[in-house]
N, C-alpha and C positions, 0 to 999 in steps of 0.2 A: 502493500502497502503506500502510497505515495502522496502524503497529506500535503496540501500547500494552503500555508496561514497566512491574511490579509491585515498587515498590524494597522489599527486606524486610531480614532479616539481614545475608546472605551474596550481594557483589554480581558477586560470579564469574558468574553466569549472563545477567545483565544487560548484559554486555559482548561476549561471544562473539557475543550475539543481534543487538543491536543494526549490530555490525562487520559480520557475517556478509550481512546485505540493505543495507546502504547506501547501494546504486546501487536499492533501489526502493521505497524508504519516500520516501512526499512527507507525510506528517506523522506526529507521532513522540511519543506520550504517555507522560508520564512520573508512574503513581498512587504517593503515599505515605502516610502515616499521619501525623499533625500529634502525635503524641509528641515531646517534646522530642531526645531521642537519632535520631528518624528523621527529626526537617527536617534537624538538624545532616549528615546520613549523606546526604541526600538534595540538598542545597544543590551539597555537592562534586561529588557526579555529575553532575547538571546544570550547571554550571558546567564539568565535561569534557567531556559531550553537546555543548556549546554551541560549546568551543575544537576540539573535533573537526571538528564541522560548518562554523564557519573555514575549517580547513585542506582540506575538500574544495572549498569554493566558490573558494579562491583568491582571495578580497576580492569577488566576483562578488555575484550574486544568491544568494541559498542556497540549494542545491539540496531543500531540505525545511525544515517549521515542525515546531519544538520548543514543548508543550504540556505545563504542571503542575496536575495537580489533586491537592490536599491533603485528603485524608477525614479521619474519626474509623470508624476498623473494627469498633465497639464500636456504632456505631450506622447500624443499618437502614436508615432515611430517606436518611444520607450517603453508603451504599454505590449505591441505588438512585436517587438522582443523579449518579451517576459514571457509571453504566449509560448513565444518558441521553445526559448528554455524549459519549459516546464514540461511540452511536447516532447524533449529530447531527454527528460529525466526519467521518464518510464518505455518501457517497452510497449507495452499492455493502457491503452487511456482510461481502460475500465476503470484501473487498479486507482487512476488519478483521482482525488478528493477534494475539491477547494473550498474550504471553512472560507466565504464570503462575508458572515454576517458583521464583521465591524469595518470591514475594508472604508474608506474613500471611494463614495462613489463612482467615480469614473474608473480606477482601477478594477473591480466588483464589477461593474459591467460588463466591459471590457471580455474579463480574463470568464465572467460566466459563461456570457454568449460562446466565444471562441471554443471557451473547455466543453458545453454543452455537445457542438457540433461534431465534437469529436468522439462522444459517447462516455464523458466523464463524471463524475457526478458532485453536487454541489449542495454543500453543508450549510443551514441556516439555522441560529442556535438561537434557543428562546431559555434565554438568561432569565424569566422569572418565573418557568413551569421546568425549568430543567430538561427541556425536553430538548430534539434537534427534529428538524427534517431535510429530508433526502430526497436531493432534485436530482429527476434525470431530464432527458430531454420529453420522455414520453409520460412519466408517473413523478408521484410524492409519495414518499415512507415516515411514517411519523414516530421518534422511538425519544423512547425513557433513557436518559445516561444514568449505566447501570455501573459505572466505578466512579465515586464519586471522590475528591480532592482529601486528605486529610489536612493537619495544619500544617506540618512539616512541608507538603508537595506545592500547596500554596505559596507558603512562605518562598522556599526556593524557586518555584516557577517566576515568582513574582522579580526576582534579581535580588533577595532579602538573603541576608546571613542571619540566623539563629544563635543571638551570644550566649542565652543560656535561660532555662527553664526549670519548675518543680518536676523533678520524677517521681510518678504514679507509683511505682516503689513508696518512694518517702511520703508522698499525702497518705497511702491507704495506710501505712503504719504510723499514723500520729492523727489517724484523723477521730477517734474515739474521745481523742483529750479536746481538740479544737471543738466537736461538735458539743463538749461538757462545756467550756469556757467560753461558748457563746449564748450558750440557754437564757442569757440576761444581759444584754447590748450594753444598756445602763448603766451595769453595774461595771461590766468589762471596760466601758470608756471612760468611768471614774477611775480603776486603777492605772489603765491607759496614760491617763491625764498625770496621776502620781510619779509615774517613772520618767517625766522626760526630766525630772531633777534629782530623782532618787534613784538607788540599783533596790532590788527585792528586798532584801534585810533589814532598807533602812524606813518601810513601811507598814504600820500598824495596821493590823487585819490585814483580811483576802487570803487568809491563812490558802484555805479550795485553791486561788489560784496561784499561790505558790508553789503549792506541791505538786497541781497540776503541770507547770511549765519545766519545773526541778522534772521530772518523769520525763519530758523528752530532752532535756538540758537545755532551755531554753528562759533558764529563770532570768539569765541579764541580759537579754537581745533584747534593746529597746525597740528596735524595729520589728521583730517578731509582733510582740505585744503592741507596741501602735497601729499596725498595720497588717502584717500580715495572717494573724488569727482570722481576722473579719475577713480576708480575700480567699483564705481558704475555706472557712466555713460558706463563705457563695459560693464556690468552686462544687462542695459535696453536695450543695443544695440545687445546683442545675446535674452532677452529672446522676444524681437517686432520681430526679421527679421528669428530666426528657429523653428524647433521643437525639442527642445533637451526634455526630457523625465523628465528631472527637472534641475534645475540652481541655484547653493548658490551665494555668494558673505561674504568677512568678516568674514571666514571661519577660523575654530582654532582646533587642531586634535590630539589628543594624539597618537601616534604607539604604541609605549611601555612606560614602565616607565621613565621618564626622556630623552624620545624623544617626541619630537614636531616641529609642523610646522605651520605654515601658510597660507592658501590659498586666492587668489584674487577673483579668479572666477572656480570655479567648474562645470562641465558640464556631466551628464551624457545621453548616447545614445545606446540605442540596450546592454542594460548590459556593456558598456566601459565608465570609470570615465578615464574624460579631466580636464586638467588645463590650465589657464591664468595667466601668469603671468606681471601686471600691473608695467609700468614705464616710467610715467612722469618728464625727469630727464634732467640734461646738461650734463650729463657724466656716462657710465655704465662699472664695469669692466663684459663685456662681459666672460671670462671664468670662472669668480665666478660661474654665474650664470647660467650657461650650465653644469658644474659640479653638482648644488646644486639643477640641475631639474633635471640631470640624475638620483640622486637619489634618490630624494622624489618618482620618477617615480616606482620605484623598489619596493617603500611598497604602493604606491599608486594602483594600476592598470596594470599586467602584457602585458593586451592591451590595454590599455590607450597610449594617445598620449596628449602631451604638447605645448603648445605657450611662447616665452618670446616676450614681446610687450615692446618696447619701442621706446617711443614719447620725442620729444625735440631737438635733436642734431644729428649733422650729424654723420655717422660713423666713420670719419678719418677728426680730427683734429690737425694744429698745434701749440703746445706752444711757448708761449713767448719767449722762449730759444731756440725754432726750432725744437723741437724735434716733432715727428708724433707720435701721441696717436690715437686709434683705441677703438671702444668699442668691436668687436667681427672682431677676424683676420679670415683668411682664411682656420686655422687648428683649430677655437673655432665653425664654422660653419661646417664643415665637424663633429666633432664630436656631434654636434646637432643634425644632418641630421643622423646618425647613432643611435641614442637614443631614434629616433619619437621625435626630438625638432623644433618646423618650429620659426623662427627668424625673426619678422616682427618689423623693424625697420627703422623710417624715422624721420626727422626733425621736416617736419610737418604732421601732420596726415590728411591722405586720409580716412573718412568714409567708402568711398564704396568700396577702396583697399583692406581694414581691410577685410567688410565683403565677400569680395571674397576670401581673404586666407580662411579665418575661414572656409566657405562651400567648399574650397578646401581641406583641411586641415584634418575636424574634420568630418564632415557630408559622 
């Protein structure tokens, strides 16, 4: 099978298809426009495809070839040269599959028309339904994606580098302790607040927390108490109550040189990568987190969704000087909605309400 992928503005249609056919591909031809911005995007996707191919090959001979074609979408002769190159890539035209879903109009029209005429097939992926239509010149077949990406594959195919994550074995080994620590998040926050300035043995009371944290060797890990406990609690709620294809927590990713980000929780379902920002706080700069999350999602997934989970304080409070402070203003909420970001904010955590919001927002 020779797969031809046309890169356009949204690469979310390229990754699921190349992943779906990874065991059948003998050659993958990636076509992109010569505009500066397109070349930059293409380089990252091509690097990701090569890294993924290397992971499939496990150090042995590559399972298939990757070739690239840089063209001028506004030049008809350039488009025709691309068609000729593709024709020469396979001795059997019926084995050529053109993924035209994300392609720029001029490229997709010329390549689809020319290749259908010789018996090749054209793929149109529906990223919302996670299905694809397979076109020939005389018929159309609808197929459901059978091999969804896991988080590692998604990140790799996007050209990103996974720097670290918390392993499932480690998460499961302390799950019972985490769930007990998180039974009363208001009390946990009170203890975490005191840990900002004191070590465990300098704090009066909270003996249950001290014993539990000591049992997993985290009694003096301030970061663990103030953030990781809550993040891992949310991770276990997600894993135990939903059927995401993959769920990670404690994740650090490098998008490009000197551009890194940490993720509290990542979940992938039907090739859409989502994230939850977990905050157990006394107050939050909502505007900052909405803007930050919106920017991150541009890197993470064109079609992914996000949630900012802020627990521990009312959305609006009055300071000692009489001024009102809000975690999320109406403007913040409007911008979040526009950017596919759900805000779940409450002083007291309602587990069922949270699970209902996850179901409604992500599933």
